[in-house]
C-alpha positions in Angstrom: 19.3 6.7 3.4 17.1 5.0 0.9 14.1 7.0 -0.4 10.6 5.5 0.0 7.3 6.4 -1.6 3.7 6.4 -0.3 1.6 4.4 -2.7 -2.0 3.2 -3.0 -3.5 -0.1 -4.0 -4.1 -0.6 -7.7 -7.3 -1.5 -9.4 -6.9 -4.6 -11.6 -7.2 -2.6 -14.8 -4.5 -0.2 -13.7 -2.2 -2.9 -12.5 -1.7 -4.5 -15.9 -1.1 -1.3 -17.8 1.3 0.3 -15.3 3.3 -2.8 -14.7 3.6 -3.5 -18.4 4.7 0.1 -19.0 7.5 -0.2 -16.4 8.6 -3.5 -17.8 8.8 -2.2 -21.3 10.7 0.8 -20.2 13.2 -1.3 -18.3 13.6 -3.8 -21.2 14.2 -0.9 -23.7 16.9 0.6 -21.5 18.4 -2.6 -20.1 17.8 -1.5 -16.5 17.2 -3.6 -13.4 14.5 -2.5 -11.0 17.1 -1.1 -8.7 18.7 0.9 -11.5 15.3 2.3 -12.5 14.6 3.2 -8.9 17.8 5.2 -8.7 16.8 7.2 -11.9 13.4 8.0 -10.4 14.7 8.7 -6.8 12.6 6.0 -5.2 13.5 2.7 -3.4 13.8 -0.5 -5.3 11.0 -2.0 -3.2 8.7 0.8 -4.5 9.4 -0.1 -8.2 9.0 -3.7 -7.3 5.5 -3.0 -5.9 4.5 -1.0 -9.0 5.6 -3.8 -11.4 4.0 -6.6 -9.3 0.7 -4.6 -9.3 0.4 -4.2 -5.5 0.3 -0.4 -5.5 -0.1 2.4 -8.0 2.1 5.5 -8.5 1.3 8.9 -6.9 0.8 11.8 -9.3 4.2 13.1 -8.4 5.8 9.8 -9.2 3.9 9.6 -12.5 5.2 12.9 -13.6 8.7 11.9 -12.8 8.3 8.7 -14.8 6.8 10.6 -17.7 9.7 13.0 -17.7 12.2 10.2 -17.6 10.4 8.4 -20.5 10.5 11.6 -22.6 14.2 12.0 -22.0 15.0 8.4 -23.0 12.7 7.8 -25.9 14.8 10.0 -28.2 18.4 9.8 -27.0 20.5 12.8 -27.7 23.7 12.5 -29.7 26.5 11.7 -27.4 24.3 10.1 -24.8 25.8 6.9 -23.4 24.2 3.6 -24.5 22.9 1.6 -21.6 24.9 -1.4 -22.8 28.6 -0.8 -23.2 29.9 -0.3 -26.7 33.2 0.2 -28.5 34.3 3.8 -29.4 33.9 4.8 -33.0 37.0 5.7 -35.0 38.2 9.2 -34.1 35.5 9.8 -31.5 33.9 8.9 -28.2 31.8 5.7 -27.7 28.1 5.9 -28.4 25.7 6.7 -31.2 26.3 9.8 -33.4 23.9 11.8 -35.5 24.8 12.1 -39.2 27.3 14.9 -39.8 25.7 18.3 -40.6 27.1 20.9 -42.9 28.8 24.0 -41.5 25.7 26.0 -42.6 23.5 23.8 -40.4 25.3 24.6 -37.2 22.7 25.3 -34.4 22.5 28.7 -33.0 24.4 29.2 -29.8 26.3 31.7 -27.9 29.3 33.6 -29.4 32.4 31.5 -29.8 35.0 31.6 -27.1 38.2 33.5 -28.0 40.4 31.3 -30.1 37.6 28.9 -31.0 35.9 28.5 -34.4 32.8 26.9 -33.0 29.8 28.4 -31.1 29.3 27.6 -27.4 26.3 25.4 -26.8 23.9 26.7 -24.2 23.5 24.1 -21.5 20.0 22.6 -21.8 17.9 22.0 -18.7 19.6 19.1 -16.8 18.1 16.0 -15.4 16.4 16.9 -12.1 17.7 15.8 -8.8 16.1 12.5 -7.7 13.0 13.2 -5.6 13.0 11.5 -2.3 9.4 10.5 -1.7 10.0 9.4 2.0 10.9 11.9 4.7 14.5 12.8 5.2 15.3 11.8 8.8 17.7 13.6 11.1 21.3 14.3 10.1 21.0 18.0 11.0 24.6 18.2 12.3 26.0 16.4 9.3 24.0 18.7 6.9 25.4 21.8 8.6 29.0 20.5 8.3 28.5 19.4 4.7 26.9 22.7 3.8 29.9 24.6 5.1 32.2 22.6 3.0 30.0 23.1 -0.1 30.1 26.8 0.4 33.9 27.0 0.4 35.2 24.1 -1.7 34.9 23.4 -5.5 35.5 19.6 -5.2 34.0 17.8 -2.3 34.1 14.0 -2.0 31.3 12.6 0.3 32.7 9.2 1.3 31.5 6.2 3.3 30.9 2.5 3.2 28.0 1.1 1.2 24.7 1.8 2.8 25.9 4.8 4.8 23.5 7.2 3.0 26.0 9.2 1.0 23.8 9.9 -2.0 20.7 10.9 0.0 22.7 13.1 2.3 24.5 14.8 -0.5 21.3 15.4 -2.4 19.6 16.8 0.7 22.5 19.2 1.4 22.6 20.5 -2.2 18.8 20.8 -2.3 19.0 23.1 0.7 21.9 25.1 -0.7 21.3 25.5 -4.4 18.2 25.9 -6.6 17.5 22.6 -8.4 18.0 24.3 -11.8 21.7 24.8 -11.0 22.4 21.2 -10.1 23.1 18.2 -12.3 22.8 14.7 -10.8 24.7 12.1 -12.7 24.5 8.5 -11.5 27.6 6.5 -12.5 26.4 3.0 -11.7 25.3 2.3 -15.3 28.7 3.2 -16.7 30.5 0.0 -17.4 33.5 1.3 -19.5 35.6 4.3 -18.6 35.3 5.6 -22.2 31.6 6.1 -21.6 32.1 8.5 -18.6 32.3 11.8 -20.5 29.3 10.8 -22.6 27.3 10.2 -19.4 28.3 13.7 -18.2 27.5 15.2 -21.5 24.0 13.6 -21.4 23.5 14.8 -17.9 24.2 18.5 -18.7 22.3 18.2 -22.0 25.3 18.9 -24.3 25.0 17.4 -27.8 28.0 16.0 -29.7 29.4 18.2 -32.4 31.0 16.6 -35.5 34.7 16.8 -35.4 34.8 18.3 -31.9 35.7 16.2 -28.8 32.7 15.8 -26.6 34.7 16.8 -23.5 35.7 20.1 -25.1 32.0 20.7 -25.7 31.1 20.0 -22.1 33.9 22.2 -20.8 32.9 25.1 -23.0 29.2 24.8 -22.2 29.9 24.7 -18.4 32.2 27.6 -18.6 29.4 29.6 -20.1 26.7 28.3 -17.7 28.4 26.9 -14.6 26.5 24.2 -12.6 26.9 22.1 -9.5 27.6 18.5 -10.7 27.0 15.5 -8.5 28.8 12.4 -9.6 27.2 9.6 -7.7 28.9 6.3 -7.1 32.4 7.0 -8.4 34.3 4.2 -6.7 34.5 1.8 -9.7 35.8 4.6 -12.0 37.9 6.5 -9.4 40.9 7.3 -11.6 38.8 8.3 -14.6 36.5 10.4 -12.4 39.5 12.1 -10.9 41.0 13.0 -14.3 37.6 14.3 -15.5 37.0 16.3 -12.4 40.4 18.0 -12.6 39.8 18.9 -16.3 36.3 20.3 -15.7 37.4 22.4 -12.7 40.3 23.8 -14.7 38.3 24.6 -17.7 35.2 26.1 -16.1 35.9 28.4 -13.2 32.4 28.5 -11.8 31.8 24.7 -11.8 31.6 22.8 -8.5 31.8 19.0 -8.3 30.4 16.8 -5.6 31.4 13.2 -5.7 29.8 10.4 -3.7 32.1 7.4 -3.4 33.3 4.6 -1.2 36.8 5.7 -2.0 38.5 9.1 -2.1 39.7 10.4 -5.4 43.1 11.3 -4.0 43.7 14.5 -6.1 44.8 18.0 -5.4 42.0 20.3 -4.2 39.8 17.5 -3.1 38.0 18.0 0.3 37.0 14.6 1.7 34.1 14.4 4.1 33.3 11.0 5.6 29.6 10.3 6.3 29.5 9.1 10.0 27.1 6.4 11.1 23.7 7.6 12.4 23.6 8.7 16.0 22.6 5.8 18.2 21.5 6.0 21.8 23.8 4.7 24.5 22.9 1.6 26.6 21.9 3.8 29.5 19.8 6.3 27.5 16.3 7.1 28.7 13.2 6.7 26.6 13.2 10.4 25.4 16.8 10.3 24.4 16.2 7.0 22.5 13.2 8.4 20.7 15.1 11.5 19.6 18.2 9.7 18.2 18.6 9.7 14.4 19.0 5.9 14.1 15.8 5.1 16.1 13.9 7.8 14.2 14.9 6.3 10.9 13.9 2.8 12.0 10.5 3.9 13.3 9.8 5.9 10.2 10.6 3.1 7.8 8.8 0.6 10.0 5.7 2.8 9.8 6.0 2.9 6.0 6.1 -0.9 6.1 3.2 -1.2 8.6 1.2 2.0 8.8 -0.4 1.0 12.1 3.0 0.6 13.7 3.8 3.1 16.5 6.4 3.5 19.3 4.0 1.9 21.7 4.4 -1.4 19.9 8.0 -1.8 20.8 10.4 -1.6 23.8 12.5 1.5 23.3 15.7 -0.1 24.6 15.3 -3.0 22.3 15.1 -0.7 19.2 18.1 1.2 20.6 20.1 -2.0 21.0 19.2 -3.1 17.5 20.4 0.2 16.0 23.7 -0.1 17.9 24.2 -3.6 16.7 23.6 -2.4 13.1 26.3 0.3 13.6 23.9 3.1 12.9 24.2 2.1 9.2 21.1 3.5 7.4 20.8 0.7 4.8 21.0 -2.0 7.5 18.4 -0.1 9.7 16.0 0.2 6.8 16.4 -3.4 5.8 15.6 -4.5 9.4 12.6 -2.2 9.6 11.2 -4.1 6.6 10.8 -7.1 8.9 8.5 -5.3 11.3 5.1 -7.0 11.2 6.7 -10.4 10.4 9.0 -10.6 13.4 9.2 -8.9 16.8 12.1 -6.5 17.6 13.7 -9.1 19.8 13.5 -11.7 17.0 15.0 -9.2 14.5 17.7 -8.4 17.0 18.5 -12.1 17.5 18.5 -13.0 13.8 19.8 -9.8 12.4 22.9 -11.4 10.8 20.8 -13.9 8.9 18.1 -11.4 8.0 20.6 -8.9 6.5 21.6 -11.7 4.1 18.0 -12.2 2.9 16.3 -10.4 0.0 13.8 -8.0 1.5 11.3 -8.3 -1.4 8.7 -10.8 -0.2 8.1 -12.2 -3.7 11.8 -12.5 -4.6 11.5 -10.1 -7.5 14.8 -9.1 -9.1 16.2 -5.7 -8.1 16.2 -6.5 -4.4 19.1 -5.4 -2.3 21.0 -7.4 0.3 23.5 -5.7 2.6 26.0 -8.4 2.0 26.0 -7.6 -1.7 26.6 -3.9 -1.0 29.5 -4.8 1.2 30.9 -7.3 -1.2 30.9 -4.7 -4.0 33.2 -2.6 -1.8 35.4 -5.6 -1.0 35.8 -6.5 -4.7 37.2 -3.0 -5.4 40.2 -3.7 -3.1 43.5 -5.0 -4.3 44.5 -8.5 -3.2 47.0 -7.2 -0.6 44.4 -4.8 0.8 41.9 -7.7 1.1 44.4 -9.8 2.8 45.1 -7.2 5.5 41.4 -6.4 5.9 40.7 -10.1 6.6 43.5 -10.1 9.2 42.2 -6.9 10.8 38.8 -8.5 11.4 40.2 -10.4 14.4 40.4 -7.1 16.3 37.3 -6.7 18.5 38.1 -3.1 19.4 40.1 -0.1 18.1 43.7 -0.9 17.1 46.8 1.1 16.2 49.2 0.7 13.2 51.6 -1.2 15.5 48.8 -3.6 16.5 48.0 -4.2 12.9 51.7 -4.9 12.1 51.8 -7.5 14.8 49.2 -9.7 13.1 50.0 -8.8 9.5 52.1 -10.8 7.1 53.2 -7.6 5.4 56.2 -5.5 6.4 55.9 -2.5 8.6 55.9 0.2 5.8 53.5 -1.9 3.8 51.1 -2.2 6.7 50.9 1.5 7.2 50.4 2.0 3.4 47.6 -0.6 3.3 45.8 0.9 6.3 45.8 4.2 4.6 44.2 2.6 1.5 41.6 1.0 3.7 40.8 4.3 5.3 40.5 5.9 1.9 38.2 3.1 0.8 35.8 3.7 3.8 36.6 0.3 5.4 38.3 1.7 8.5 37.1 4.5 10.8 39.8 6.7 12.4 39.9 8.1 15.9 42.6 10.7 16.0 44.7 11.1 19.2 47.6 13.2 20.3 50.1 10.4 20.3 48.7 7.9 17.8 45.5 7.2 15.9 43.2 4.3 16.4 41.3 2.5 13.7 38.2 0.3 13.8 35.7 -1.5 11.6 32.0 -1.1 11.8 30.6 -4.4 13.1 28.7 -5.1 9.9 32.0 -4.7 7.9 34.0 -6.6 10.4 31.6 -9.5 10.3 31.9 -9.7 6.5 35.7 -9.5 6.6 35.8 -12.2 9.3 33.7 -14.5 7.1 36.2 -14.0 4.4 39.0 -14.8 6.8 37.4 -18.0 7.8 37.4 -19.0 4.1 41.2 -18.8 4.1 43.6 -21.5 5.1 45.6 -19.2 7.4 42.7 -18.1 9.6 43.8 -20.2 12.6 47.3 -18.7 12.3 46.0 -15.1 12.3 43.9 -15.8 15.4 46.8 -17.5 17.2 49.1 -14.5 16.4 46.4 -12.1 17.7 46.0 -14.0 21.0 49.8 -14.3 21.6 50.2 -10.6 20.9 47.7 -9.6 23.5 49.0 -12.2 25.9 52.4 -10.4 25.8 50.6 -7.2 26.5 48.8 -8.8 29.5 52.0 -10.2 30.9 53.8 -6.8 30.6 50.9 -4.9 32.2 51.6 -6.4 35.7 54.8 -4.5 36.0 53.7 -1.6 33.8 50.8 -0.7 36.0 53.0 -0.7 39.1 55.6 1.6 37.6 55.8 5.4 36.9 54.2 5.0 33.5 50.9 3.6 35.0 48.7 6.2 33.4 49.8 5.3 29.9 49.4 1.6 30.7 45.9 2.3 31.9 44.9 4.0 28.7 46.5 1.2 26.6 44.6 -1.6 28.5 41.3 0.3 28.4 41.6 0.5 24.6 42.6 -3.2 24.4 39.9 -4.5 26.7 37.7 -6.2 24.0 40.7 -7.8 22.4 42.1 -9.1 25.7 38.8 -10.9 26.1 39.0 -12.2 22.6 42.5 -13.6 23.3 41.3 -15.2 26.6 38.3 -16.7 24.8 40.6 -18.1 22.1 42.9 -19.6 24.7 39.9 -21.2 26.3 38.4 -22.6 23.1 41.8 -23.7 21.7 42.7 -25.4 25.1 45.7 -23.2 25.5 45.6 -23.4 29.3 49.1 -22.0 29.8 48.4 -19.0 27.7 45.2 -18.3 29.6 46.9 -18.7 33.0 49.7 -16.3 31.8 47.1 -13.7 30.8 45.2 -14.0 34.0 48.3 -13.9 36.2 49.4 -10.7 34.4 46.0 -8.9 34.2 45.1 -9.1 37.9 46.4 -5.5 38.6 44.4 -4.2 35.6 41.2 -6.0 36.7 41.7 -4.7 40.2 42.4 -1.0 39.3 39.6 -0.9 36.7 37.0 -2.5 39.0 36.5 -5.6 36.9 37.0 -7.9 39.8 34.2 -10.4 39.0 35.2 -10.5 35.3 38.8 -11.3 36.2 37.8 -13.9 38.8 35.6 -15.6 36.2 38.5 -16.1 33.7 41.0 -17.2 36.4 38.5 -19.7 37.8 38.0 -21.1 34.3 41.6 -21.7 33.6 42.6 -22.8 37.2 39.9 -25.5 37.2 41.5 -27.0 34.1 45.0 -26.8 35.8 44.0 -28.3 39.1 46.7 -30.9 39.0 49.5 -28.5 38.0 52.1 -27.3 40.5 54.3 -25.0 38.4 55.1 -21.4 38.9 52.6 -20.2 36.3 49.7 -21.9 38.2 51.0 -20.4 41.4 51.0 -16.9 40.0 47.5 -17.4 38.7 46.4 -18.6 42.2 47.9 -15.6 43.8 46.2 -13.3 41.3 42.9 -15.0 42.0 43.5 -14.5 45.7 44.0 -10.7 45.3 40.8 -10.3 43.3 38.8 -12.5 45.8 40.0 -10.5 48.8 39.2 -7.2 47.2 35.8 -8.5 46.1 34.9 -9.5 49.7 35.3 -13.3 49.2 37.9 -13.7 52.0 37.6 -17.4 52.4 38.4 -18.0 48.7 41.3 -15.5 49.0 42.8 -17.5 51.9 42.4 -20.8 50.0 44.0 -19.4 46.8 46.9 -17.7 48.6 47.7 -20.8 50.7 47.8 -23.0 47.6 50.1 -20.5 45.9 52.5 -20.6 48.9 52.5 -24.4 48.7 53.7 -24.1 45.1 56.2 -21.3 45.5 58.0 -22.5 48.7 59.5 -25.8 47.2 60.6 -23.7 44.1 62.3 -21.2 46.2 60.5 -18.3 44.6 60.8 -15.8 47.5 59.4 -12.8 45.6 56.3 -14.8 44.7 56.1 -16.1 48.3 56.1 -12.5 49.6 53.3 -11.6 47.3 51.1 -14.5 48.3 51.8 -13.9 52.0 50.7 -10.3 51.6 47.4 -11.3 50.0 46.9 -14.0 52.7 47.5 -11.4 55.4 45.0 -9.0 53.9 42.3 -11.6 53.7 42.9 -12.7 57.3 42.8 -9.1 58.5 39.4 -8.6 56.8 38.2 -11.8 58.5 39.2 -10.4 61.8 42.1 -12.8 62.4 44.6 -10.0 63.1 47.1 -12.2 64.9 47.3 -14.6 62.0 47.4 -11.6 59.6 50.3 -10.1 61.5 52.4 -13.2 61.0 51.6 -13.3 57.3 52.6 -9.6 56.9 55.7 -10.0 58.9 56.7 -13.0 56.7 56.2 -10.8 53.6 58.3 -8.0 55.1 61.2 -10.3 56.0 61.2 -11.8 52.4 61.1 -8.4 50.8 63.9 -7.2 53.0 66.0 -10.2 52.2 65.5 -9.6 48.5 66.4 -5.9 48.8 63.0 -4.9 47.5 62.4 -1.5 48.8 59.0 -1.0 47.1 57.9 -4.3 48.6 59.2 -3.4 52.0 57.2 -0.1 51.9 54.1 -2.0 51.0 54.6 -4.5 53.8 55.1 -1.5 56.3 51.8 0.0 55.1 50.0 -3.3 55.7 51.5 -3.6 59.2 50.5 0.0 59.9 46.9 -0.9 59.0 46.9 -3.7 61.6 48.2 -1.2 64.3 45.4 1.1 63.3 42.9 -1.6 63.8 44.4 -2.4 67.2 44.3 1.3 68.2 48.1 1.8 68.4 48.0 5.1 66.5 51.6 6.2 67.3 53.0 2.9 65.9 50.7 3.2 62.9 51.9 6.7 62.1 55.5 5.7 62.5 55.2 2.9 60.0 53.1 5.0 57.5 55.7 7.7 57.5 58.6 5.2 57.1 56.8 3.7 54.1 56.0 7.1 52.6 59.7 8.1 52.8 60.6 5.1 50.6 57.7 5.7 48.2 58.7 9.3 47.7 62.2 8.2 46.8 60.8 5.6 44.3 58.4 8.0 42.7 55.5 5.6 42.6 52.4 7.9 42.4 49.7 5.4 43.1 51.6 3.9 46.1 52.4 7.3 47.4 48.7 8.4 47.1 47.6 5.3 49.0 50.2 6.0 51.7 49.1 9.6 52.1 45.4 8.6 52.4 46.3 6.0 55.0 48.4 8.5 57.0 45.5 11.0 56.9 43.3 8.5 58.8 45.8 8.5 61.7 46.0 12.3 61.6 42.2 12.6 61.7 42.0 10.3 64.7 44.6 12.2 66.6 43.0 15.5 65.9 45.7 16.9 63.5 43.1 18.0 61.0 45.2 20.6 59.1 47.9 18.0 58.5 45.3 15.5 57.4 43.8 18.1 55.0 47.3 18.6 53.4 47.9 14.9 53.1 44.6 14.3 51.4 45.0 17.2 49.0 48.3 15.8 47.8 46.8 12.4 47.5 43.9 13.7 45.5 46.2 15.5 43.1 48.2 12.4 42.5 45.1 10.2 42.1 43.6 12.6 39.5 46.2 11.5 37.0 45.8 7.7 37.5 42.1 7.0 36.8 41.9 4.4 39.7 38.4 4.3 41.1 39.3 2.5 44.3 42.0 5.1 45.1 39.6 7.9 44.4 37.0 6.3 46.6 39.4 5.9 49.5 40.5 9.5 49.3 36.9 10.7 49.2 36.0 8.5 52.2 38.8 10.0 54.3 37.8 13.5 53.2 34.4 12.6 54.5 35.8 11.6 57.8 37.8 14.8 58.0 34.7 16.9 57.3 32.7 14.9 59.9 35.4 15.7 62.5 34.9 19.3 61.7 31.1 18.9 62.0 30.7 19.9 58.3 28.0 17.3 57.7 26.8 18.4 54.3 30.3 18.4 53.0 30.9 15.0 54.6 27.8 13.6 52.9 29.0 14.8 49.5 32.4 13.1 49.9 30.8 9.9 51.2 28.5 9.8 48.2 31.4 10.2 45.8 33.2 7.4 47.6 30.2 5.1 47.3 30.1 5.8 43.5 33.8 5.2 43.1 33.9 2.0 45.1 30.7 0.7 43.3 32.5 1.3 40.0 35.6 -0.5 41.3 33.6 -3.4 42.7 35.2 -3.3 46.2 32.5 -4.4 48.5 34.3 -3.8 51.8 35.0 -0.2 50.8 31.4 0.3 49.6 30.2 -0.7 53.1 32.6 1.7 54.8 31.5 4.6 52.6 27.8 3.9 53.2 28.3 3.8 56.9 29.9 7.2 56.7 27.1 8.5 54.5 24.4 7.0 56.8 26.0 8.8 59.8 26.2 12.1 57.9 22.5 11.9 56.8 21.5 11.1 60.4 23.3 14.3 61.6 21.6 16.3 58.9 18.2 15.1 60.2 17.4 12.8 57.2 16.6 9.7 59.3 15.0 7.6 56.6 17.9 8.1 54.2 20.4 7.4 57.0 18.7 4.1 57.9 18.6 3.0 54.3 22.3 3.5 53.8 23.2 1.9 57.1 20.9 -1.1 56.4 22.6 -1.5 53.1 26.0 -1.4 54.7 24.9 -3.9 57.4 23.7 -6.4 54.8 26.8 -6.0 52.6 29.1 -6.5 55.5 27.2 -9.7 56.4 27.5 -11.0 52.8 31.3 -10.6 52.7 31.7 -11.8 56.3 33.6 -8.8 57.5 33.0 -8.6 61.2 34.6 -5.1 61.7 32.3 -3.5 59.0 29.3 -5.4 60.4 30.0 -4.0 63.9 30.5 -0.5 62.6 27.2 -0.6 60.7 25.2 -1.9 63.7 26.8 0.7 66.0 25.7 3.5 63.6 22.2 1.9 63.4 22.0 1.9 67.2 22.9 5.6 67.3 19.9 6.1 65.0 17.7 4.0 67.3 17.5 1.0 65.0 18.3 -2.6 65.9 19.8 -5.4 63.7 17.8 -6.4 60.6 16.7 -9.8 59.6 17.7 -11.5 56.3 15.9 -10.3 53.1 12.9 -12.4 52.0 12.9 -14.9 49.1 16.6 -15.5 49.1 17.3 -12.0 47.8 20.6 -10.3 48.4 20.6 -7.0 50.4 21.1 -5.0 47.2 18.2 -6.7 45.4 16.0 -6.1 48.5 17.0 -2.4 48.3 16.1 -2.2 44.6 12.7 -3.9 45.3 11.9 -1.5 48.1 12.6 1.5 45.9 10.5 0.0 43.1 7.6 -0.5 45.4 8.0 3.2 46.4 7.2 4.1 42.8 10.7 5.0 41.6 11.7 4.6 38.0 14.8 2.6 37.0 16.7 5.8 36.5 15.6 7.1 39.9 16.5 3.8 41.6 20.0 4.0 40.0 20.5 7.6 41.3 19.4 6.6 44.8 21.7 3.6 45.0 24.6 5.1 43.0 24.3 2.4 40.3 23.9 2.5 36.5 20.4 2.1 35.0 21.7 -1.1 33.3 22.7 -2.5 36.6 19.3 -1.8 38.1 17.7 -3.5 35.1 19.9 -6.6 35.7 18.9 -6.6 39.4 15.2 -6.4 38.5 15.5 -9.2 36.0 17.1 -11.4 38.7 14.4 -10.4 41.2 11.5 -11.3 38.8 13.1 -14.6 37.9 14.0 -15.6 41.5 10.5 -14.7 42.9 8.5 -15.8 39.8 7.1 -12.3 39.2 5.9 -11.0 35.9 6.7 -7.3 36.3 6.6 -4.1 38.4 3.0 -4.5 39.5 3.5 -8.0 41.0 6.9 -7.0 42.4 5.2 -4.0 44.3 2.5 -6.3 45.6 5.2 -8.8 46.9 7.1 -6.0 48.6 4.0 -4.8 50.4 3.1 -8.3 51.6 6.7 -8.9 52.9 6.8 -5.6 54.7 9.4 -4.1 52.5 7.4 -1.2 51.0 8.1 2.1 52.6 11.3 1.0 54.4 13.7 3.1 52.4 11.7 6.2 51.8 
């Protein structure tokens, strides 16, 4: 974190003298404003304000400046020149004092054994830079770093530029050691490796001795009076710093060295500690959690320094939280953006952050300003050409990636890719998430944006993006079979990690007009979109590519149509599902693709069943079963039997339904398909519950739940919970039943299955009614009624109205203002005085989803906020309906 300084306005007579004093000092030493700021432990903006006469120095800063002037007016022998020089013959670079006679040797400690020269006492070292602004947060990091410092002699504090390495290291050392025992040595001014030892000698106040190597003098002095040495900014001189560190540690047993660097030294005994980004609040965090996060605290503190009247009441907490997340929790980026407070609103800063980060923060354009892009570029320039090339290629990844992923889009060979990735990790470009089977790597968004810009400057940028898209298209295509097989859990984890990159590949296919690639991905991903609850997301992509392939009648288009039909049916859009499935059959039949025909017929039958056309659905399911049998597809036959059994269940033929379920389960057990087996057991339990075989139903559901726990499939989890609720209800255990139904609603909401949500809410409403919670019961039943109407499911609508009749309620009219049923529920709860978080808990939604619903309500009804929304709800008779 950068240090700041509280300053006061200057009088005109003070301005000229102070500014001239600073300019003369910088000119004499050849320093920029930023370099002088680092010597004094303040921000470059503070030095800029001093020199421009806008503020005056505090007493503390004046003392620090006077001390620095005193140390630099009469340079000690061996101190490094600010401008690089050539080494003198037989010695180190820099200016030497005239040789003194042997009789003129200064007094010192007794000579070391075997030495004919006295040991110099180490003079008081340069003080640690004084941070004039408050140190914000980082308590956990300080604790971790302090533990390392207490047990290790060489600690490298690493991280990208702007991560706050220096300030964090100084703060940790300040809390751990007395300042008199610490030497802080900034390496930024060192332009030649030969000057390194002279800078260290100057830092520890060791004078050069005629005829004696300066390094030997430093080692002897430190052996006599050990110190903690902080070598700040070692990346440009990594190899030289590594050699010097090994020498000093070997020569002086009590010496401890702390290195801050963007790159690890890579030597024996080095303990590397990477500075993590600042803690940022999640998208669903509440106001108190946002206010307590380190990233937001830093932003607010620096904004208040910029604009003293600025307080948390001036900004929306979630906007600041979003800004900090977009800035990766990078302290320098956060501080730079805080500098725009008072000029731009938080939303404007958020919108234009990429442009603003590339601007000089000093309003008057004085030299010494810092841009984030310059800090990142300095790190980039330290990389070798082959490392830069791989980094540019890796910028196409939107999410975490493995070494194998990197190899797929890299021009380098497999061993080279792994070696280069290690170098990028050591150079603080890549973050590592360690796993049991493989590690994943990622770039901070700030760093990725920079690398992507460098990629776009290269001629092969289009080729890298095409290779990335094709790689993930192959993953998407393979996932259809992978998620249906015994290795489904591994495939689920793989696709979850690749979600952002799959979207990037789809977006590339759309923008590059690669329609076939987009259709192939959509046709393959339907199962993933279904299992993960991303139904609307998947439908959107498929609709986009199918619209541009409207005239095509090939197999790929048919597969995409069938996939769109599945998602539409499970999303409650049964009419669209029927349309897509019928079109797919029209394509598959002339091509003789019987397996694809069976799939489309199954989807068609499911949609027809939900619409209440059970006779038509039976014909479709029978057609699918006949095709599967002809193909010898036992898995497909078991699925067709399961679907036929559901129809028998709807018609009330429980004996036939049980017979078909058990036949299907026999095949599924032989095939070892966990997901399919869990579904079959859950379906069988429904028959067992209806026929009063409650212990058998309990055993079936217990086995199903055990299988589902390993799969991470929210729809399956919801189905099992719903049936467990039915079982508890049959046993009159209403509190237990309500708990299962609540869990089912949550799971089905997550999965996006509207039909199943309605079923679970009907069960929950009935349980609440039995528990005497009438208002809650009616609210759940009204929600189920409205949802069943929206998806045109007559069976669910009849079930909801039957339950409402039991509670003494009649059918409800449509919500006012063109609102959906869910939006009307949100509005009712808002009018009852509930917060967004409380509404989310009541409706089993995320706070972010509630915020989206409210935004839609305000826009659709032309309301300005909660007050007008409450007034509207009261006038429409909505207030009080759900409480």
